[in-house]
N, C-alpha and C positions, 0 to 999 in steps of 0.2 A: 324416583320422586314419589313421596308419600302424600298423595293428594286426598287420600281417604283416611286421614288420621282419626276422624271421629269413629269410624267403624272399627279399624284395627285396635285402637287404644281402648275402646270401651266395650266391645262386644263380649259379654259374659257367655252367651250361648245364643245362637239364632232362635228367636222366640218360637217359631213353629215347631222346631225340633224339641224344645223344652216342653211345650204343651203335650207333644206326643208321648213323652216319657211320663210326665206327671199324670196324664189321663189314665194310666194303668192303675192308679191307686184308688180312684173313685171316692166313695164316701167312707172307705175303710182306713183312711190315713191315720186316724187316732188309734185304732186297734193295731195297725201295723207298727206305729211308733211305740206302743206299749210293748209289743213283742220284741221289737228291736232293742228297746231299752233294757229289757230283761237280760239280753245277751251282751250288753255293753261291757260288763265286767270281764267277760272272756275276750272280747275284741280289743279292750283297752280304750274304748270310746266312752267318754262321759255321757251318761244317759240323758242329761239335761239338754244335750245338743239336738235331740230329736224334737225339742219344743222351743222353737225360736221366740214365741210370744212370752216366754218366761225370762228371757235374758235381756232385761231392760234397765239395768242399773246405770245410774249417772256416773260418768267417769270423773276422776279428779281433774283439776284444771290443767295439770301437766303430769305426765307419767312416761316411763321408759319401758321399752320392750326389748328383751334380748332374744335374738334369733340364733339358734344353734342349727347350722345347716351342713350339708355334705360338702359345701364349698368353704366352710369356715363360719365364724361368728361375726355378727354385726348388731348394732344397737340403733333403735329408732326412738327419737324423742318426739312425743306427741303433745301438741298444744291444743287444748279443747277449743279455745277461742277461734282457732283457724276454721274449724268445721265441727260444731258441737254434736250434731247428729251422727256424723261419721265417726267422731272420736268415741262417742258412747258405744256405738256398735262394735268398733274395733276392740275397745276395752273388754266388753263382755265376751267376745269371741276368744281373745287371747286368754283371759282369766279362766275360761272353761275348757281350754285345750283344743279349740277348733282347728288351729293351724298345725298341730302336731302331725307330722307325716304328710303334709300337703306339698305338692310338687310345684316348682316353677315351670309351668307347662308351656308358656309362650314367652320366649326370650328373644328379642330382636336387637342385635348388636347396634350400639349407638343410639338406641331409642328407649327401650324400657324392658323390665322383667316383670311378668304378670304371674300372679298366684292367687289361690283362694278357692279352688274347686275341691271339695272334700273327697277323700278317698273312699268313703262309705256311701254308696248311692242313695240310700234312704235319708241320710243326713243332708247330702247335697240337694236332693229334690226339695226337701222342706225349706231349706234356706234360700233356694232360688226364688221362692215365692214371698220371702220375708223382706220386702223392699222398704227402704227408708226415703224420706223426702230429701230433696237437695239442700245443700248448704250454699251460702254465698261464697264466692271465691275471695279469700282474704290473702293467702300466700300464693306465690307463683310456682309453676311447675318447672323449677330449676333443677339442676343436677342434685340427686340425692333425696328429693322430696318423694313422699309416699302418698299416693292418691287412689281413690276408688275408681275402678272400671265401672262403666254404665252403658246401657243400651238406649238412652234417651232420658228425658226428664223423670226424676223421681224413681229411678230403677236400680239404685245401688243396693247391693246385698252383702256379699262377703269377699268379693274379689278386689284386689288392689294391684297397683304396679309401682315399681320404683323407677324413677327417671334416671337414665344413664347420662343424659346431657341436658342442655337447656331446651325444654319443651314448653316454654312460656306461651307459645301459640295456642296451647290447649286451654289457657285461662279463659279466653273469650267463649269457649264452648261449654263452660260450666264445670270444669274439672277442679274440684277444691281439695288441695292437699290437706292431709290431717297431721302430717309429721315430717321429720327429716332424719335421714341416716346421720347420726352424730359420730359414730365410730364404726370402722370396718367397711367403708365404701370401696376400698380396694378388694375386699372379699366379694362384694356385690358384683364388681366388674368381672369376677372369675366365674360367675354362674353360667353354666353351659348354655350357649346360644346356637349350637350347631344345627338344631332342627328348625329354628326360625319361627315363622308365623304358623297359626293353626291351619288345618286342612280346609276348613270352611271358607277361609279368606285367601286361598290360593297358595298356602305354604306347604312345607313338607313336615310340619309338626303334627302333634296329636289332633285327632278329630274331637272337638269339644263334646259332641253328642255322646261319643263313646266313653268319655270320662264320666259323664253323668250316669250312664247306664251300667258301666262296668267298674268304675272306680279305679283305685290305684293298680289293681291287677292288670288292667289294660295298659297303663303306662309302663309298668315294670316289664311286661312282656315285649312291648313294641318299641319303647324308647328308653333303653337301659342307661343312656348317658345323662338323662335329665337329673339335675340336682333337686333336692327337696329339703324341706324344713324338718329337722329332727324334733325340736321343741321350740315353742315361742312362749316366753314367760314375762309377766309384768314384774320388773325388778325394782322399780322405784315409783310406787303409786302416788307418793306425796310430792314427787318432783323435787325433793330436797336433797 
C-alpha cells in the first residue's frame, strides 16, 4: 500500500543531503562553472548547462521529444497549455542536451519511472537549485503522462516521471503533467524496474545523494542494469 505517494513520487533528493553537497561550492560556483564549461567539449556536455539562468526560452505551444534509450525509443508530445512553466523548462533542457546520458534511476513497477538527475555532479548541483514555480493542474496523471517530480510547492527542477498506470490521485497534490507518451509506451513498460525505490525511501535502488555527488559513475558501477536515455531531441518544435 503506497500511503506516502507524495514523498516517493516527488522527492528529487532529501533537502538536507542536497544542501550538504551544494555547500562545498561556497561562493566559487561561478568560477567552478567556468572551469567545468571549459572542459565540456571533452566530456560531451554542452557548456550552457552549467548556467541554468541562461536557459529561459519560451517553448512552442506544442512540440515533440524523441527519447532514444537503452530500452528502445519513445516519443512525448508536450502541450504548453497544460503546464507553461514546466513545458518551458523541459524544452530548454531537451534542446540543450541535458537529458543525454541520464538514467531512469527510480522505476517502480505499476507506478512510475523517474529520471532527470544529471550524470555530471556540477551540472546536477546547479540545476537542483534552479527551481520553477508551480503550474495549475490541467491534465490528469493517467497512464503515459509525463510529470515533474517535486519536493513541495515551487520545487520543480529537472526531474520527471512517466506514469505507468492511472495515478490521477496525484492531481490533487499539485502534480501537473506537461505531456504524454504518444508513441512507444510499450518501450516505457520495458524500462528496468528491478531495483525499485531509492535507498533514502527504503528501497534497494540507488542512493540519490550518491548520484548528486558521484554522477553516472556511481550508477554504472553499482546498478549496471538500469536503463538510460541515449539522446533526447526536439523533433517537432512547431507541433505540425
